[in-house]
C-alpha positions as CSV (number, residue, x, y, z in Angstrom):
1,M,92.8,160.5,111.7
2,N,94.1,159.1,108.1
3,D,92.3,157.2,105.2
4,V,90.3,154.6,106.1
5,V,88.8,156.3,109.4
6,S,87.6,159.4,109.2
7,Y,86.4,161.8,112.6
8,V,83.8,164.1,112.8
9,M,81.6,166.0,115.7
10,D,78.4,165.9,115.1
11,G,77.0,168.3,118.5
12,E,78.2,166.6,121.3
13,I,79.0,163.4,119.6
14,A,82.3,162.0,117.8
15,V,81.6,160.1,115.1
16,V,84.4,157.8,114.0
17,T,83.5,156.0,111.0
18,V,85.5,153.1,109.4
19,N,85.8,152.8,105.4
20,N,87.9,150.1,104.3
21,P,86.9,148.2,101.4
22,P,85.1,145.7,100.8
23,V,84.7,144.5,104.7
24,N,86.3,147.0,107.0
25,A,89.2,144.6,107.7
26,L,91.1,145.1,110.9
27,S,93.9,146.4,109.2
28,Q,96.9,148.2,110.8
29,A,95.7,151.5,109.4
30,V,92.2,150.7,110.9
31,R,93.7,150.0,114.1
32,Q,96.0,153.2,113.9
33,G,92.9,155.2,113.2
34,L,90.3,153.8,116.0
35,L,93.2,154.2,118.2
36,D,94.0,158.1,117.0
37,A,90.2,158.6,117.4
38,I,89.7,157.5,120.9
39,R,92.7,159.6,121.9
40,R,91.9,162.7,120.3
41,S,88.0,162.4,122.0
42,A,89.8,162.5,125.2
43,D,90.8,166.3,124.6
44,D,88.1,167.5,122.8
45,G,84.3,168.9,123.6
46,S,83.3,165.4,123.1
47,R,80.9,163.3,125.3
48,A,80.6,160.3,123.6
49,V,82.2,158.4,120.5
50,L,80.0,156.6,118.1
51,I,81.7,153.8,116.2
52,L,80.5,153.3,112.7
53,C,81.2,151.8,109.0
54,E,80.7,152.7,105.6
55,G,79.7,150.2,103.1
56,R,78.0,146.9,103.1
57,T,79.3,145.8,106.7
58,F,80.8,146.6,110.1
59,I,84.4,145.7,111.2
60,A,84.1,141.9,109.5
61,G,87.1,140.3,111.0
62,A,91.0,140.7,111.0
63,D,92.6,141.3,107.9
64,I,93.7,138.0,105.9
65,T,96.3,139.8,103.9
66,E,98.2,140.1,107.2
67,F,97.8,136.0,108.2
68,G,101.0,134.6,108.3
69,K,102.9,138.1,109.1
70,P,104.2,140.0,112.1
71,M,101.6,141.7,114.0
72,A,102.3,145.7,113.3
73,E,101.3,148.1,116.1
74,P,99.3,149.4,117.5
75,Y,98.0,145.4,118.8
76,L,94.2,144.6,118.7
77,P,93.9,143.8,122.3
78,D,96.2,146.9,123.6
79,L,93.7,148.9,121.2
80,L,90.6,147.8,122.7
81,N,91.8,148.1,126.0
82,E,92.0,151.5,125.5
83,I,88.6,152.1,123.7
84,E,87.1,150.3,126.9
85,A,89.3,152.7,129.3
86,S,87.8,155.7,127.9
87,E,86.3,158.6,130.0
88,K,84.1,159.3,126.9
89,L,80.8,157.1,126.2
90,V,81.8,154.6,123.5
91,V,79.2,152.9,121.2
92,A,79.6,150.3,118.4
93,A,76.8,150.8,115.6
94,I,76.6,147.2,114.2
95,H,75.5,146.3,110.8
96,G,75.9,143.5,108.4
97,T,78.2,141.2,110.1
98,A,80.8,142.0,113.0
99,L,82.9,139.3,113.3
100,G,86.1,138.0,115.1
101,G,88.1,141.3,116.1
102,G,85.1,143.3,114.6
103,F,82.5,141.8,117.2
104,E,85.7,142.2,120.0
105,T,85.9,145.8,119.3
106,A,82.3,146.1,119.4
107,L,82.3,144.5,122.9
108,A,85.1,146.7,124.0
109,S,82.9,149.6,123.7
110,H,80.5,150.9,126.3
111,Y,77.3,150.2,124.6
112,R,75.9,148.2,121.7
113,I,73.4,149.3,119.0
114,A,72.5,147.0,116.2
115,V,70.2,146.9,112.4
116,D,68.2,144.1,113.0
117,S,69.5,142.5,109.8
118,A,73.0,142.1,111.3
119,K,74.8,139.5,112.6
120,V,77.4,138.9,115.0
121,G,80.1,136.0,116.0
122,L,83.6,135.0,116.9
123,P,84.4,132.3,114.3
124,E,88.3,131.9,115.0
125,V,87.3,128.3,116.3
126,K,87.7,127.7,112.5
127,L,91.0,129.1,111.7
128,G,92.3,126.7,115.0
129,L,92.3,129.9,117.1
130,L,90.2,131.4,119.7
131,P,89.6,135.2,120.1
132,G,92.3,136.6,121.1
133,A,91.7,140.4,122.0
134,G,89.3,140.2,125.0
135,G,86.8,138.0,123.3
136,T,86.7,135.1,125.9
137,Q,87.1,137.4,128.7
138,R,84.5,140.0,127.8
139,A,81.8,138.0,126.1
140,P,81.0,135.8,129.5
141,R,80.8,139.1,131.5
142,I,77.9,140.1,129.2
143,A,76.2,136.7,128.3
144,G,77.2,134.4,130.8
145,V,79.5,131.5,130.4
146,A,77.2,128.9,128.9
147,A,75.8,131.4,125.9
148,S,79.4,132.1,125.3
149,L,80.5,128.9,125.1
150,E,77.9,128.3,122.5
151,L,79.0,131.8,120.6
152,I,82.8,131.0,120.7
153,L,83.2,127.1,120.1
154,S,80.3,127.0,117.1
155,G,82.2,130.1,115.7
156,A,79.1,130.6,113.9
157,P,77.2,134.0,113.5
158,I,74.0,134.5,115.5
159,P,71.4,137.2,114.2
160,A,71.2,140.8,116.2
161,A,67.9,139.7,118.0
162,K,69.5,136.5,119.6
163,A,72.6,138.5,120.3
164,G,70.2,141.1,122.2
165,Q,68.8,138.1,124.2
166,F,71.7,137.2,125.4
167,G,73.0,140.8,126.1
168,L,75.5,141.0,123.8
169,V,74.0,144.0,122.1
170,D,72.1,146.7,124.0
171,K,69.2,147.6,121.5
172,V,68.1,146.4,118.2
173,V,67.0,148.8,115.3
174,P,65.3,148.5,111.9
175,G,65.6,150.9,109.1
176,D,68.4,153.8,109.5
177,L,71.1,152.8,111.4
178,G,73.2,156.3,111.3
179,A,70.1,158.1,112.4
180,A,68.9,155.5,115.2
181,A,72.5,155.4,116.2
182,R,72.8,158.9,116.7
183,E,69.5,159.1,118.8
184,Y,70.1,156.4,120.7
185,V,73.5,157.9,122.1
186,R,72.0,161.5,122.4
187,E,69.5,159.3,124.9
188,L,72.1,157.5,127.0
189,L,73.4,161.3,127.0
190,D,70.3,162.6,128.3
191,A,69.9,160.1,130.8
192,G,73.3,160.6,132.2
193,T,74.7,157.2,131.4
194,P,77.4,155.9,133.0
195,V,80.6,154.6,131.5
196,R,79.8,150.6,131.5
197,R,83.6,148.9,131.5
198,T,82.8,144.7,130.4
199,S,86.3,144.2,132.0
200,E,84.7,145.7,135.7
201,Q,81.5,143.1,135.4
202,A,82.1,139.7,137.4
203,V,81.3,136.2,135.1
204,E,78.2,134.8,137.0
205,A,79.7,131.5,138.3
206,V,78.5,128.2,137.2
207,G,79.3,124.3,137.9
208,D,81.6,121.9,136.1
209,D,78.8,120.5,134.3
210,V,78.7,123.2,132.1
211,F,82.2,123.0,130.9
212,D,81.8,119.4,130.9
213,T,79.4,119.4,128.8
214,A,81.2,121.5,126.3
215,A,83.8,119.4,126.6
216,A,82.0,116.3,126.0
217,S,80.0,117.9,123.0
218,V,83.6,119.4,121.4
219,A,85.3,115.9,121.7
220,K,82.1,114.5,119.4
221,R,81.7,117.0,117.2
222,A,85.3,118.8,116.7
223,R,87.0,115.4,117.2
224,G,91.1,115.8,117.4
225,Q,90.7,119.6,117.3
226,T,92.8,121.5,120.2
227,A,91.7,125.3,120.0
228,P,88.3,124.3,121.5
229,H,89.9,123.2,124.5
230,R,91.7,126.3,124.8
231,I,88.4,128.4,124.5
232,I,86.9,125.9,127.0
233,E,89.9,126.9,129.6
234,C,89.9,130.4,128.4
235,V,86.4,130.8,129.6
236,R,86.7,129.2,132.7
237,T,89.9,131.7,133.5
238,A,87.2,134.5,132.7
239,M,84.6,133.2,135.7
240,T,88.0,132.3,138.0
241,T,90.2,135.4,137.7
242,P,90.2,138.9,137.6
243,F,90.2,140.4,133.9
244,A,94.0,141.3,133.6
245,E,94.8,137.8,134.6
246,G,92.6,136.2,132.0
247,Q,93.2,137.9,129.1
248,K,97.1,137.5,129.6
249,R,96.2,133.6,129.8
250,E,94.1,134.6,126.7
251,R,97.0,135.9,124.9
252,E,99.3,133.2,126.0
253,L,96.8,130.4,124.5
254,F,95.9,132.4,121.4
255,M,99.7,132.6,120.4
256,E,99.6,129.0,121.8
257,S,96.9,128.4,118.6
258,M,99.0,130.5,116.4
259,Q,102.1,128.1,116.4
260,D,99.7,125.0,116.4
261,P,100.0,123.0,112.6
262,Q,96.1,122.8,113.3
263,S,95.5,126.8,112.9
264,K,98.0,126.5,109.7
265,A,96.1,123.8,108.4
266,L,92.9,125.6,108.7
267,Q,94.4,128.8,107.5
268,H,95.3,126.5,104.5
269,V,92.2,125.6,103.9
270,F,90.4,129.0,103.9
271,F,92.5,130.3,101.6
272,A,92.4,127.1,99.5
273,E,88.5,126.7,99.4
274,R,88.5,130.3,97.9
275,E,91.1,129.8,95.6
276,A,89.2,127.2,94.2
277,A,86.8,128.8,92.6
278,K,88.8,130.8,90.4
279,V,89.4,128.7,87.3
280,V,92.9,129.1,85.6
281,G,92.6,130.6,82.1
282,I,89.2,132.1,82.4
283,D,88.9,135.8,83.1
284,K,86.5,136.7,85.8
285,D,84.4,139.2,83.7
286,T,83.2,136.1,81.1
287,P,80.0,136.4,80.1
288,L,77.8,133.6,82.2
289,R,75.1,131.8,80.4
290,D,71.3,132.4,82.3
291,I,70.5,129.4,84.4
292,N,66.5,129.9,85.3
293,S,65.6,126.4,85.2
294,M,67.2,122.7,84.6
295,G,66.4,119.1,84.4
296,V,68.0,115.9,85.8
297,I,68.3,112.4,83.9
298,G,67.5,109.8,86.6
299,G,65.3,109.8,89.6
300,G,67.1,107.7,91.9
301,T,69.4,108.5,94.8
302,M,71.7,110.4,93.1
303,G,69.3,112.0,90.8
304,G,66.8,113.2,93.6
305,G,69.4,114.4,95.6
306,I,70.9,116.7,92.8
307,A,67.4,117.6,91.9
308,M,66.5,118.9,95.6
309,S,70.1,120.7,95.3
310,F,68.2,123.3,92.6
311,A,64.9,123.2,94.0
312,N,66.3,124.3,97.3
313,A,68.0,127.3,95.6
314,G,64.9,128.3,94.1
315,I,65.3,126.6,90.3
316,P,62.4,124.9,89.2
317,V,63.4,121.2,88.1
318,T,62.4,118.5,85.6
319,L,63.2,114.9,86.6
320,I,63.1,112.8,83.6
321,E,62.8,108.8,83.9
322,I,62.2,105.9,81.7
323,N,58.1,105.3,82.6
324,D,55.9,106.4,84.7
325,E,56.5,103.5,87.5
326,A,60.1,104.9,87.6
327,L,59.3,108.2,87.9
328,E,57.0,107.7,90.8
329,R,59.5,105.8,92.3
330,G,62.0,109.0,92.1
331,L,59.5,111.3,93.3
332,A,58.6,109.2,96.2
333,I,62.3,109.2,97.2
334,I,62.2,113.2,97.0
335,D,59.4,113.3,98.9
336,S,60.9,111.0,101.5
337,N,64.0,113.4,101.8
338,Y,62.2,116.7,102.0
339,A,60.1,114.7,105.0
340,G,63.1,113.7,106.7
341,S,64.3,117.1,106.7
342,V,61.3,118.4,108.3
343,K,61.5,116.1,110.6
344,R,65.6,116.8,111.7
345,G,64.0,120.3,111.7
346,K,66.5,121.4,109.0
347,L,63.4,122.6,106.9
348,S,60.0,124.2,107.7
349,E,56.7,122.2,106.4
350,D,56.3,125.5,104.6
351,K,59.6,125.5,102.8
352,A,59.8,122.0,101.8
353,A,56.4,122.2,100.1
354,D,57.8,125.1,98.1
355,C,61.0,123.4,97.4
356,R,59.2,120.2,96.3
357,G,56.6,122.6,93.9
358,R,59.5,123.1,92.1
359,I,60.5,119.9,91.2
360,T,58.0,118.3,88.2
361,G,58.4,115.2,86.8
362,A,58.1,113.9,83.0
363,T,59.0,110.7,80.8
364,D,59.9,112.6,77.5
365,Y,62.8,114.5,76.7
366,A,60.4,116.6,75.1
367,A,60.2,118.2,78.7
368,L,63.9,119.7,78.5
369,A,63.6,121.7,75.5
370,D,63.5,125.2,77.2
371,V,65.6,124.4,80.2
372,D,69.2,126.1,80.6
373,L,70.9,122.8,82.0
374,V,70.3,119.0,82.1
375,I,72.4,116.9,84.3
376,E,72.4,113.1,83.6
377,A,72.9,110.9,86.7
378,V,72.2,107.3,85.5
379,F,74.2,104.5,86.6
380,E,78.0,104.0,85.6
381,D,77.4,102.8,81.8
382,P,79.3,104.8,79.3
383,E,77.3,103.5,76.4
384,L,74.1,104.4,78.1
385,K,75.6,107.7,79.1
386,K,76.5,108.5,75.0
387,E,73.0,107.5,74.2
388,I,71.6,109.5,76.2
389,F,73.6,112.8,75.3
390,A,73.0,112.1,71.5
391,K,69.1,112.7,72.6
392,L,69.9,115.4,75.0
393,D,71.5,117.3,71.9
394,A,68.4,116.5,69.8
395,A,66.0,117.8,72.6
396,C,67.7,121.0,74.1
397,K,67.7,124.4,72.7
398,P,71.0,125.8,71.2
399,G,73.4,127.1,74.6
400,A,72.0,124.7,76.9
401,I,74.8,122.9,78.9
402,L,74.7,119.6,79.5
403,A,76.2,118.0,82.4
404,T,77.3,114.1,83.3
405,N,77.2,113.1,86.9
406,T,79.7,110.5,86.4
407,S,82.1,109.9,88.8
408,Y,84.8,108.1,86.8
409,Q,83.6,108.1,82.6
410,D,85.3,109.9,80.0
411,V,83.3,112.9,79.6
412,N,84.9,113.8,76.4
413,A,83.9,110.2,75.1
414,I,80.3,111.5,76.4
415,A,80.7,115.0,74.6
416,A,81.5,113.8,71.1
417,A,78.3,111.7,71.1
418,T,76.5,115.2,70.6
419,G,77.5,118.2,68.1
420,R,77.8,120.7,70.6
421,P,80.7,119.4,72.7
422,E,81.5,122.8,74.0
423,D,78.4,122.7,75.6
424,V,79.4,119.5,77.6
425,L,81.0,119.1,80.7
426,G,80.9,116.9,84.3
427,M,79.5,117.8,87.3
428,H,80.4,115.4,89.8
429,F,78.3,115.1,92.8
430,F,78.3,113.6,95.9
431,S,76.2,111.6,97.6
432,P,73.8,112.4,99.3
433,A,73.9,115.4,96.6
434,H,71.5,117.7,98.6
435,I,73.8,117.4,101.5
436,M,77.1,116.6,100.1
437,K,79.1,120.0,99.6
438,L,81.5,119.2,97.4
439,L,80.9,119.1,93.6
440,E,84.0,117.8,91.2
441,V,83.4,120.1,88.1
442,V,85.2,117.9,85.3
443,R,86.4,120.4,82.3
444,G,86.3,118.5,78.6
445,D,89.3,119.4,76.1
446,E,86.2,121.2,74.0
447,T,84.3,122.7,77.1
448,A,83.2,126.5,76.6
449,D,84.9,128.6,79.0
450,D,81.5,130.6,79.7
451,A,80.1,126.9,80.0
452,L,82.3,126.4,82.9
453,A,82.4,129.7,84.4
454,T,78.5,129.5,84.7
455,V,78.6,126.0,86.7
456,M,81.4,127.2,88.6
457,K,79.3,130.2,89.5
458,L,76.0,128.2,89.5
459,S,77.7,126.0,92.2
460,K,77.9,128.9,94.8
461,K,74.0,129.1,94.5
462,I,73.3,125.4,95.3
463,R,75.7,126.0,97.9
464,K,78.1,123.6,96.6
465,V,82.3,124.1,96.8
466,A,83.7,123.4,93.5
467,V,86.9,122.1,92.2
468,V,87.9,121.9,88.3
469,S,89.3,118.8,87.6
470,G,90.5,117.7,84.0
471,V,89.5,114.3,82.4
472,C,90.9,111.3,83.4
473,Y,89.3,108.2,85.4
474,G,88.0,109.0,88.4
475,F,89.0,112.6,88.3
476,I,90.8,114.0,91.5
477,G,89.2,112.5,94.0
478,N,87.9,108.8,92.9
479,R,91.3,108.4,91.1
480,M,93.8,109.0,94.3
481,L,91.1,106.8,96.3
482,Q,91.9,103.8,94.5
483,G,95.5,103.6,96.1
484,Y,93.8,104.0,99.8
485,F,91.6,101.4,99.3
486,R,94.3,99.5,97.8
487,E,96.6,99.8,100.8
488,A,93.4,99.3,103.4
489,Q,93.0,96.3,102.2
490,L,96.6,94.9,102.1
491,C,97.0,96.1,105.5
492,L,93.9,93.4,105.8
493,V,95.7,90.8,104.6
494,E,99.1,91.6,105.4
495,G,97.9,91.2,109.3
496,G,95.3,93.6,110.3
497,S,91.4,93.3,110.5
498,P,88.4,95.5,109.8
499,E,88.5,97.2,113.3
500,S,91.9,98.0,113.5
501,V,92.5,99.7,109.8
502,D,89.3,101.2,110.5
503,K,90.8,102.5,113.9
504,A,93.8,103.7,113.0
505,M,92.4,105.9,110.4
506,F,89.4,107.1,112.9
507,D,91.7,107.9,115.3
508,W,93.7,110.1,113.0
509,G,90.8,112.3,112.2
510,M,89.2,110.5,109.3
511,A,85.4,110.7,110.0
512,M,85.0,106.9,109.0
513,G,87.7,104.1,108.5
514,P,88.1,103.0,104.6
515,I,86.7,99.4,105.9
516,S,83.2,101.0,107.0
517,V,83.0,103.1,103.7
518,A,83.7,100.1,101.6
519,D,80.5,98.7,103.4
520,L,78.2,101.7,103.3
521,A,79.2,102.5,99.4
522,G,78.2,98.9,99.1
523,L,81.2,96.0,98.2
524,D,79.1,95.1,95.2
525,V,80.0,98.3,92.9
526,G,83.7,97.5,93.1
527,Y,83.0,94.2,92.0
528,K,81.1,94.5,89.3
529,A,83.2,97.3,88.3
530,R,86.3,94.8,88.3
531,Q,84.0,92.0,86.6
532,A,84.2,94.5,83.6
533,L,88.1,94.9,83.1
534,P,90.1,92.7,81.9
535,A,92.2,90.7,84.6
536,D,95.5,92.3,84.2
537,E,93.9,95.8,84.6
538,R,92.0,94.9,88.2
539,G,95.5,95.9,90.2
540,D,96.9,94.0,92.9
541,P,95.0,90.5,93.5
542,A,96.0,90.9,97.1
543,A,93.7,94.2,97.6
544,Y,90.5,93.1,95.8
545,R,90.6,89.4,97.1
546,V,89.0,89.6,100.3
547,P,86.3,92.2,99.0
548,D,85.2,89.9,96.2
549,V,84.6,86.7,98.4
550,L,82.4,88.8,100.5
551,V,80.5,89.9,97.7
552,E,80.2,86.4,96.1
553,M,79.0,85.1,100.0
554,G,76.1,87.7,99.4
555,R,78.1,89.8,101.9
556,L,77.5,93.6,100.3
557,G,77.8,96.0,103.2
558,Q,75.1,97.9,104.7
559,K,72.3,97.4,102.3
560,S,72.4,93.6,102.9
561,G,73.2,93.9,106.6
562,K,76.3,91.7,106.2
563,G,79.5,93.1,104.8
564,F,83.1,93.5,106.6
565,Y,80.9,93.8,109.6
566,N,77.6,92.4,110.8
567,Y,75.0,95.7,111.4
568,D,72.2,95.7,113.5
569,P,68.9,96.0,111.4
570,E,67.5,98.9,114.0
571,T,70.4,101.1,114.2
572,R,73.0,100.0,111.5
573,R,75.6,100.0,114.3
574,P,78.7,97.7,113.1
575,S,79.9,94.7,115.3
576,P,82.8,92.3,113.9
577,D,82.2,88.9,112.8
578,P,84.8,86.4,112.7
579,E,83.3,84.9,110.0
580,V,85.3,87.5,108.1
581,Q,88.3,87.5,110.2
582,A,88.6,84.0,109.3
583,V,87.7,84.6,105.4
584,I,91.1,87.4,105.8
585,E,93.4,84.9,107.2
586,R,92.2,82.3,104.7
587,E,92.8,84.6,101.5
588,A,96.2,85.9,102.8
589,A,97.4,81.8,103.1
590,A,96.3,81.6,99.3
591,L,98.1,84.2,98.1
592,G,100.9,83.2,100.1
593,I,101.3,85.6,102.5
594,E,102.6,85.4,106.1
595,R,100.7,87.6,108.4
596,R,102.2,90.0,110.5
597,E,101.6,92.9,113.1
598,I,101.1,95.9,111.8
599,D,100.7,99.0,113.7
600,A,98.4,102.4,113.6
601,Q,101.3,104.8,112.3
602,E,101.9,102.4,109.2
603,V,98.0,102.0,108.5
604,V,98.1,105.9,108.2
605,D,101.1,106.2,106.5
606,R,100.5,103.7,103.7
607,L,97.1,105.0,103.1
608,I,97.9,108.7,103.5
609,F,100.9,109.1,101.5
610,A,99.6,106.5,98.9
611,L,96.8,109.4,98.5
612,A,99.6,112.1,98.3
613,N,101.5,110.1,95.9
614,E,98.7,109.6,93.1
615,G,97.8,113.7,94.3
616,F,101.5,114.7,93.1
617,R,100.8,112.4,89.6
618,I,97.6,114.3,89.2
619,L,99.3,117.8,89.8
620,E,101.6,117.0,87.3
621,E,99.4,115.8,84.3
622,G,97.4,119.0,85.2
623,I,93.9,117.1,86.2
624,A,93.9,119.2,89.3
625,Q,94.6,123.3,89.0
626,R,96.7,123.4,92.1
627,P,97.7,121.4,95.2
628,G,94.9,123.2,97.5
629,D,92.2,122.0,94.9
630,I,93.1,118.5,95.9
631,D,92.7,119.1,99.6
632,I,89.4,120.8,99.1
633,V,88.1,117.5,97.2
634,Y,89.4,115.5,100.4
635,L,87.9,117.7,102.6
636,Y,84.6,118.0,101.3
637,G,84.0,114.8,100.0
638,Y,85.9,112.1,101.6
639,G,86.0,113.4,105.2
640,F,89.4,114.3,105.5
641,P,90.1,116.3,108.8
642,A,90.3,120.2,108.2
643,W,92.7,120.3,110.8
644,R,95.3,118.3,108.9
645,G,94.7,120.7,106.0
646,G,93.9,117.5,103.1
647,P,96.4,115.3,102.0
648,M,98.5,117.6,99.8
649,H,98.9,120.3,103.1
650,Y,99.8,117.3,105.4
651,V,102.5,116.2,103.1
652,E,104.1,119.3,102.9
653,S,103.6,119.8,106.7
654,V,105.3,116.4,107.3
655,G,108.2,117.6,105.0
656,L,108.6,116.2,101.4
657,D,112.2,114.5,102.2
658,K,110.1,112.5,105.0
659,A,107.2,112.3,102.7
660,L,109.8,110.8,99.9
661,A,111.9,108.5,102.4
662,R,108.9,107.0,103.6
663,I,107.7,105.9,100.0
664,E,110.8,104.7,99.0
665,E,110.7,102.2,102.3
666,F,107.3,101.1,101.0
667,R,108.6,100.8,97.9
668,E,111.8,98.6,99.3
669,R,109.1,96.4,100.9
670,F,106.0,96.2,98.7
671,G,107.7,96.8,95.2
672,D,107.7,99.3,92.4
673,E,103.9,98.7,91.1
674,N,102.2,100.3,94.0
675,W,104.9,102.3,95.4
676,A,106.6,104.1,92.6
677,P,107.0,107.8,94.0
678,A,105.3,110.7,91.7
679,P,108.1,112.3,89.6
680,L,106.9,115.6,90.6
681,L,107.6,114.5,94.2
682,E,111.0,113.4,93.5
683,K,112.0,116.4,91.2
684,L,111.0,118.8,94.1
685,V,113.0,117.0,97.1
686,A,116.1,117.2,94.2
687,E,115.5,120.5,94.5
688,G,115.0,121.7,97.5
689,R,111.9,123.3,96.8
690,S,108.3,123.5,98.2
691,L,104.8,122.5,96.9
692,K,103.8,126.2,97.8
693,D,106.8,127.3,95.7
694,W,106.0,125.3,92.9
695,A,102.3,125.7,93.2
696,D,103.3,129.8,92.8
697,R,105.8,129.4,89.8
698,K,103.7,127.7,88.0
């Protein structure tokens, strides 16, 4: 047919093979080749068409290089309608993954066979889209409404066996798919099996409760997202209208989704996550160091979670503590975490035991003599960290990577405590470390390229999303967070309440409001950090006056049962406390602040633009490699809604000129100290350039 689709006769079977590496994406050439093949089969001696793929997978979805560009003919819905309309039997043979348009291609075929290791799915919802080539109309006709809603709304691929249970795959086979598929087609022909067009099947009717349950689940699991509700409407339409009408409505809602800012944001996230793995200035062929064992210094909550992350990935871990009692306590935390994972169904008992068996403990640094990586995870005392790294320098073998899990401290100063600064870097995990996906990898001034490249590669093995940061106080995420929390506290004293500030941000899409986050982290953490600083380095007094008073009252947050909120001892459910509101109003008066009404939009703008303004400074200083890296940090580490794309994408979508105007308004109202616009933002607006343009030219 063409360079990526071949057509070969095998007896009475026309074998159509897609070969478009690496994942056989549905490029224009693939679509054209398939269309030509179906049309050719109508006029030759074939009795059936078998669609196969070369390489490691069936068609794994759309061609991402076509994202954001006008779609070229043939359009996928038209192609799939023509495949389904074929008078010859069409069979799709699935291996690897059949995703998105690839699985829609299989659903348009008359029969489907899959190797037992295959997976199928419709992941469009993860990009703020819906299956737009008949997926929402064909799946319910085969699998029913409930199963289709589960498949399409989750976006998660399912194994071939489960797809078989739903009827989405007709036969599951082990071994050689090519031979089994040819045999299956011959069996169908010998049995006189008729063409079976999915569009001609009816959808079994279900009650409104099925759709209501799906909508309720979406409201909780995908809060604020629009695509899931469009998917529910499409599936309901499949049940209540003929196929052609349902497909028309599906296409309308697909195009609506394509223009939705949420889809643009989620597509940005898709590309940004992949880009974040690439380190500027390091060749992709840089030799990597072998990491076959590792050590963790510190058996607290963070250290235990880090140990679990590596043990779960099959890497043996040695946990070091200062004495036997502390070690026993640390291992008990790990035992408790694994028990919780088993109880929640995240791990089987055998798997948990297998992972736990990879973690051993010791109180002597000599136990780290042969490990390939050590991560220090003690509390934030820079002198203690330097002392530990001096010990590691003496105890560990040459070439071992020495990492600090610090959230704020100077990685260069820590590296200087060793005689091998090229082996030292930061690995900032987020708590709980065995669950949270973000890993900030901090590149010191002397960190070797191969050490950094090794850790970036290793992050995938331990199932983390890694972002490279330069050295500065707080790196990317925590440095930006200072302005976010500052504005949250200022909104409190200027006229808000803990509930109103939290509600504004939660309704906007954040996983938690900032006041609740402060209570969860522990108000004493920030208090202690501020007390260690000179008074003139603590920032705006109005931004920490209330939390400091609460700490001095013994209200430390969730850990003490009281912080900005009171917490139920059984459920940890928060409730407002009039005593806290009285403290807020009293301290506002003491600071000479006249309280006023603050609406939700002001809260959102102050917090989000404070984040982004600092993000521009981080970019200009080279702390972050690219704007998308900042967005990934906030999505995976701080509960930023993915459908808004991250703070930098969000500001870009609002318009840099509008963002700058709002920041300048805040500067006029609140002063230069907190609201001086970042020079890079001012420069881009003055030049009429976008952040994307700046990143592309950089």
